C-alpha positions in Angstrom: -6.2 12.5 1.9 -7.8 12.5 5.3 -6.3 10.1 7.9 -9.6 7.9 7.6 -9.2 7.7 3.8 -5.5 6.8 4.2 -6.4 4.0 6.5 -9.1 2.7 4.1 -6.6 2.9 1.1 -4.0 0.9 3.1 -6.3 -1.8 4.0 -7.7 -2.0 0.4 -4.0 -2.2 -0.8 -3.2 -4.8 1.9 -6.0 -7.0 0.8 -5.0 -6.8 -2.9 -1.3 -7.6 -2.0 -2.5 -10.7 -0.2 -4.7 -11.7 -3.2 -1.7 -11.4 -5.6 0.7 -13.1 -3.4 -1.8 -16.1 -2.9 -2.2 -16.3 -6.7 1.6 -16.4 -7.3 2.0 -19.1 -4.6 -0.7 -21.2 -6.1 1.4 -21.2 -9.2 -0.4 -18.5 -11.3 1.4 -15.5 -12.9 0.1 -11.9 -12.1 -1.2 -9.9 -15.1 1.5 -7.4 -14.3 4.4 -8.7 -12.4 5.6 -5.3 -11.1 2.3 -4.9 -9.5 3.4 -6.3 -6.2 6.2 -3.9 -5.9 4.0 -1.0 -6.9 1.5 -2.0 -4.1 4.2 -2.5 -1.5 5.6 1.2 -2.4 2.3 2.7 -2.3 1.6 1.2 1.1 5.0 2.6 2.4 4.4 5.9 1.0 1.1 6.3 2.7 2.4 5.0 6.0 5.3 7.6 5.7 2.9 10.4 5.3 0.9 9.2 8.3 4.1 8.8 10.3 5.3 12.4 9.5 2.0 14.0 10.2 2.0 12.2 13.5 5.5 13.4 14.3 5.0 16.9 12.8 7.7 16.5 10.2 7.9 17.0 6.6 5.8 19.2 4.4 1.9 19.4 4.5 0.3 17.2 1.6 
């Protein structure tokens, strides 16, 4: 993924995460309860890759 694609994907995931959290706070139940965890982990993974590239550490993906 290019850096621009990663930034777009993180923005999309954060929007989805906010939507799911709002739904839960309003009393609704998400379709897939583990979806919030999956989104958070995906965001963390993408940000880790970005930071590794910035620092020049890790393998090239």
